[in-house]
C-alpha positions in Angstrom: 100.6 -25.5 53.4 104.6 -25.7 52.7 106.5 -26.4 55.7 108.7 -22.9 55.6 105.3 -21.0 55.9 104.7 -22.6 59.4 107.8 -21.9 60.2 106.4 -18.7 62.6 104.2 -20.9 64.2 106.1 -23.9 65.0 106.6 -23.2 68.9 102.9 -22.7 69.6 102.0 -25.6 67.7 104.8 -27.7 69.4 103.3 -26.5 72.6 100.0 -27.3 71.9 101.1 -31.0 70.7 102.9 -31.3 74.2 99.7 -30.9 75.8 97.6 -33.3 73.7 100.4 -36.1 74.0 101.5 -35.9 77.6 99.9 -36.2 81.0 99.4 -33.2 83.0 101.6 -33.7 85.9 101.5 -32.9 89.4 102.7 -29.5 89.7 106.3 -29.0 91.3 106.6 -29.1 94.9 103.0 -30.3 95.7 102.5 -32.8 98.4 100.5 -35.7 97.2 97.9 -34.6 99.8 97.8 -31.4 98.4 97.4 -32.9 94.9 94.4 -34.9 96.0 92.7 -31.9 97.6 93.2 -30.2 94.4 91.7 -33.2 92.2 88.9 -33.7 94.8 87.9 -30.2 94.9 87.9 -30.0 90.3 86.0 -33.1 90.0 83.0 -35.1 92.0 84.6 -38.1 93.4 81.8 -40.8 92.6 81.7 -43.8 94.6 80.0 -47.1 93.0 78.7 -48.7 96.0 77.7 -47.9 99.3 75.2 -50.2 101.6 74.4 -47.6 104.5 70.7 -48.0 103.8 70.8 -51.6 104.8 73.2 -51.1 107.4 70.9 -48.9 109.2 67.5 -50.6 108.3 69.3 -53.8 109.8 70.7 -52.3 113.0 67.5 -50.0 113.5 64.6 -51.5 111.7 62.6 -49.7 108.9 60.7 -47.0 111.0 63.9 -46.1 113.2 65.9 -46.1 110.1 63.8 -43.4 107.9 64.0 -40.8 111.2 67.8 -41.7 111.6 70.2 -38.9 112.6 72.3 -39.1 109.4 74.8 -36.4 110.9 75.8 -38.8 113.9 79.2 -40.1 114.6 79.0 -43.9 113.4 81.9 -44.7 116.2 79.8 -43.0 119.2 75.8 -43.1 118.9 75.4 -45.5 115.7 75.6 -49.1 116.3 78.5 -50.8 113.8 79.7 -51.3 111.3 79.2 -47.4 111.2 81.6 -46.5 108.3 79.1 -43.7 106.9 77.8 -40.3 108.2 77.4 -36.7 106.7 80.4 -35.3 108.4 82.5 -38.3 107.1 81.2 -37.9 103.6 82.3 -34.1 103.8 85.9 -35.0 105.4 86.0 -37.5 102.7 85.3 -34.9 99.7 82.5 -37.3 98.5 80.9 -35.5 95.0 78.3 -38.4 94.4 77.7 -41.9 95.1 75.8 -44.9 93.8 73.6 -45.7 96.9 72.8 -49.1 97.1 69.5 -50.1 97.7 70.2 -53.7 98.7 67.7 -56.7 99.6 69.3 -59.8 100.1 68.6 -62.7 98.2 67.0 -64.6 100.7 63.8 -62.3 99.8 62.4 -63.2 96.6 59.2 -62.5 94.5 57.2 -59.7 95.5 58.8 -59.7 99.0 61.8 -58.7 97.2 60.4 -56.1 95.3 58.1 -54.8 97.8 61.6 -54.2 100.2 63.6 -52.8 97.0 60.7 -49.9 96.7 60.9 -49.5 100.7 64.3 -49.0 100.5 63.8 -46.0 97.6 61.9 -44.3 99.6 64.3 -44.5 102.5 66.7 -42.8 100.5 64.5 -40.3 99.1 63.0 -39.4 102.7 66.9 -39.1 103.8 67.4 -36.5 100.8 64.6 -34.8 101.5 65.5 -34.1 105.3 69.2 -33.2 104.2 68.8 -31.1 101.2 72.1 -29.1 102.2 73.9 -32.4 101.6 72.2 -34.6 99.4 70.4 -34.0 95.8 68.8 -37.0 93.9 70.0 -37.4 90.6 69.2 -39.5 87.4 71.7 -37.6 85.2 75.3 -37.1 84.5 74.4 -33.0 84.1 72.3 -33.4 87.4 75.4 -34.8 89.2 78.0 -32.0 88.2 75.0 -29.5 89.3 74.9 -30.9 92.4 78.4 -31.0 92.9 79.0 -27.5 92.0 76.4 -26.6 94.5 78.1 -28.3 97.2 75.8 -31.3 97.5 76.6 -35.3 96.7 74.9 -36.3 94.0 72.6 -39.0 95.0 72.2 -42.1 92.7 69.9 -44.9 93.4 71.0 -48.6 92.4 69.5 -52.1 93.0 72.1 -54.8 94.0 70.3 -57.7 91.9 67.5 -58.5 89.4 66.1 -60.5 92.1 64.8 -57.1 93.1 62.5 -56.2 90.3 61.6 -60.1 90.5 63.8 -60.4 86.9 60.6 -58.6 85.4 61.4 -55.8 82.9 57.7 -54.3 84.0 58.9 -54.0 87.8 62.4 -53.0 86.1 60.6 -49.8 84.7 58.7 -48.9 87.7 62.0 -49.2 89.4 63.8 -46.3 86.6 60.5 -44.1 87.1 61.0 -44.0 90.7 64.7 -43.0 90.0 66.8 -46.1 90.1 70.0 -45.8 87.7 71.7 -48.9 88.1 71.6 -52.6 88.7 73.8 -55.4 89.6 72.4 -58.5 87.3 72.4 -61.1 90.7 74.3 -61.3 94.0 75.2 -64.4 96.0 73.4 -66.9 93.9 72.5 -67.5 90.3 69.0 -65.5 89.8 66.2 -66.7 87.2 68.4 -65.0 84.6 72.4 -64.3 85.5 74.8 -66.7 87.0 76.9 -65.6 90.3 80.6 -65.5 90.6 80.2 -67.1 93.8 77.8 -70.0 93.4 77.7 -73.0 91.3 76.5 -72.0 87.6 72.7 -72.6 86.3 72.9 -71.3 83.2 76.7 -71.5 81.8 76.2 -67.5 82.0 73.1 -65.8 81.2 69.7 -67.8 80.2 67.4 -67.0 77.3 65.6 -64.2 78.7 68.5 -62.4 80.4 69.5 -60.5 77.1 65.7 -58.9 77.1 66.6 -57.3 80.5 69.9 -56.2 78.9 68.2 -54.8 76.1 65.6 -52.6 78.5 68.2 -51.8 80.8 70.0 -50.2 77.7 66.9 -48.6 76.1 66.1 -47.0 79.7 69.7 -45.7 80.6 69.9 -48.2 83.7 73.4 -48.9 83.9 74.3 -52.7 83.8 76.3 -53.4 86.5 78.6 -56.4 86.5 79.8 -56.9 89.9 78.7 -60.1 91.5 78.3 -61.8 88.1 80.4 -65.2 86.6 83.1 -64.2 84.2 80.9 -66.0 81.7 78.0 -63.6 82.0 80.7 -60.6 82.0 81.4 -61.7 78.8 78.1 -62.6 77.0 76.9 -59.1 78.4 79.7 -57.4 76.5 78.8 -59.3 73.5 75.5 -57.8 73.5 75.0 -54.7 75.3 74.6 -51.6 73.9 76.2 -49.0 76.3 79.2 -49.4 78.6 78.8 -51.4 81.6 80.1 -50.9 85.4 81.6 -52.9 88.1 80.2 -51.0 90.8 82.6 -52.6 93.2 85.0 -54.9 92.1 89.0 -55.5 91.9 91.4 -57.5 89.8 91.6 -61.3 89.4 95.0 -61.2 88.4 96.2 -59.3 91.7 93.8 -61.0 94.1 92.6 -64.6 93.0 88.9 -64.1 94.0 85.9 -65.4 92.2 84.4 -61.4 92.8 87.5 -59.8 90.8 87.3 -59.0 87.4 89.4 -61.4 84.9 92.5 -59.6 82.8 90.4 -61.2 79.6 87.6 -58.9 80.6 89.6 -55.8 81.7 91.1 -55.9 77.9 87.3 -55.8 76.6 86.6 -52.6 78.6 88.2 -50.3 76.1 85.9 -51.3 73.1 82.7 -51.2 75.1 83.5 -47.9 77.1 82.7 -49.3 80.6 84.9 -49.0 83.8 85.5 -51.2 86.7 85.0 -49.3 90.4 87.9 -50.8 92.6 86.5 -51.8 95.7 88.0 -52.0 99.1 86.8 -55.3 100.1 89.7 -56.9 102.3 89.4 -60.3 100.9 89.0 -58.9 97.3 92.2 -56.7 97.6 94.8 -59.4 99.7 95.4 -62.6 98.7 96.3 -63.4 102.4 93.2 -62.6 103.8 91.3 -64.3 100.4 93.2 -67.5 101.8 92.3 -66.9 105.6 88.7 -66.1 104.7 88.6 -69.6 102.6 89.9 -71.3 105.7 87.7 -69.6 108.0 84.7 -70.6 106.0 85.6 -74.3 106.1 86.0 -74.1 109.9 83.0 -72.8 110.2 81.0 -75.4 108.7 82.4 -77.6 111.2 82.3 -75.6 114.3 78.4 -76.5 115.6 75.8 -74.1 116.1 75.3 -71.4 118.7 77.3 -70.6 121.9 79.6 -73.6 120.8 80.3 -72.6 117.5 81.0 -69.0 118.3 83.8 -70.2 121.1 85.1 -72.6 118.4 85.5 -70.0 115.9 86.9 -67.4 118.5 89.7 -70.3 119.5 90.5 -70.5 115.5 91.0 -66.7 115.3 93.3 -66.5 118.1 95.4 -69.5 116.6 95.2 -67.9 113.3 95.1 -64.5 113.2 93.5 -62.2 110.5 95.7 -60.5 107.9 96.2 -57.2 107.6 95.1 -55.5 104.5 96.0 -52.1 103.7 95.4 -48.8 101.7 98.4 -49.6 99.4 96.8 -53.0 98.4 93.9 -51.5 96.8 96.1 -48.9 95.2 97.9 -52.0 93.5 94.5 -53.1 92.3 93.6 -49.6 91.1 97.2 -49.6 89.2 96.5 -52.9 87.6 93.0 -52.1 86.0 94.7 -48.7 84.8 97.4 -51.1 83.0 95.3 -53.7 81.6 92.4 -51.7 80.4 93.8 -48.0 80.5 93.2 -44.9 83.2 89.8 -44.0 81.1 88.1 -47.3 82.3 89.0 -47.3 86.3 87.0 -45.7 89.3 86.3 -46.4 92.9 83.5 -48.4 94.6 84.4 -48.7 98.3 81.3 -51.1 99.7 81.5 -49.0 102.8 78.8 -50.3 105.5 78.5 -53.5 103.4 81.5 -55.2 105.1 82.6 -55.9 109.0 86.3 -54.3 108.4 88.3 -52.4 105.9 91.6 -52.0 104.7 94.2 -49.7 107.3 93.8 -46.5 106.0 90.6 -46.9 104.6 88.2 -47.2 107.8 85.2 -44.7 106.7 84.2 -42.7 104.1 86.6 -39.8 105.3 89.4 -41.9 103.8 89.4 -41.1 100.0 92.1 -38.3 99.8 94.3 -40.5 101.4 93.9 -43.1 98.5 94.2 -40.4 96.1 97.6 -39.0 98.0 99.0 -42.4 97.6 98.4 -42.7 94.1 99.7 -39.4 93.5 103.1 -40.5 95.4 102.8 -43.2 92.5 103.4 -40.9 89.6 99.6 -40.6 88.8 99.2 -37.4 86.9 96.3 -35.0 87.8 94.6 -35.7 84.6 94.6 -39.5 85.5 93.8 -38.7 89.1 90.4 -36.7 87.8 89.4 -39.5 85.6 89.7 -42.0 88.4 87.3 -39.6 90.8 84.9 -39.2 88.6 85.5 -38.4 85.1 85.4 -42.0 83.9 81.8 -42.6 85.6 80.4 -39.3 84.3 81.6 -40.1 80.8 79.8 -43.9 81.3 77.0 -42.0 82.8 76.7 -39.7 79.8 77.0 -42.5 77.4 74.3 -44.6 78.6 71.7 -42.1 78.6 73.0 -41.3 74.9 72.0 -44.9 74.3 68.7 -44.5 75.8 67.9 -41.7 74.0 68.6 -43.5 70.4 67.1 -46.7 71.5 64.0 -44.8 72.7 63.3 -43.0 69.3 63.8 -46.3 67.5 
């Protein structure tokens, strides 16, 4: 078509180009808090990692945890850490959550498997007891339906392949029971994967690890690269057929901690389609805290045992106060991941109830709107805030579902 024939339509065409080419900015005059509220009402806020089940089980024991009052105020009747409750989740405008079914690596073999399936049943019991609040979901469509119905879409995730005894047959059982994500290892190297926080055993992945990743792809179980070594990160990205997640990690270029994601891995995420769900762990988001914690751990090795150890460490902490970490530091990590990997590849993974303390401003799950307001204050568009909240996670989950359908047909 010749240009003159387009002339009558140019204003509309240019307006359309503007909508495609430029981000949707916050409405003029809207406060950052109003922007945050509008975003979190529009899309489900999906957090990648919360350890509530193990926290309550550790403090109460399994039987009492099964009957726990999830609406109780964690600062009152419930023992600490207590970052999570139904009222706090509602105040925080949480729309979706991967609930970690954490089991420590001190448990192994059939004991780890049995305890892991107890964790599945614990969460299913809680969901059944609170149908007005939680819905068990296994798909992106299910998560969106739960959000539209005013429920928190609840996905179940294992935190380490030791929870399936590094066994594909057990992984299939877990998938059939509703598990839809799995971290490949935790604080130590497993039989298949090296950890970020322990000496390597496999220089990345063991020979049988590729089959585990392939089966996770076939089943549609999200491959979670939090806790793994950089070598594992790269080797998994070389072989996975589906986008990965980092359910609770931050940026290593901002805070040099082994649990964080290096920039060379961040730069590979666009090609894979995966995402980093930035965590709030103080030592992962604050270099001063990371350095302080390293000194604390070195001192603890010299402090003896029992009451003597406690007294010496208390004295050391008085002389070496714990650095104060802040919400703004978390925002710095989100900014960095968005800058290096892109706004399509970042999300939120708080790690509530998995750590003893949180940054100032992010003390409980009620705090998410304050983080989104901070990012709006920094100039984030509403479109990018929606991606951060849940849009990116929904895309990754759908992509995993599509890969699983394709591989299952093959």
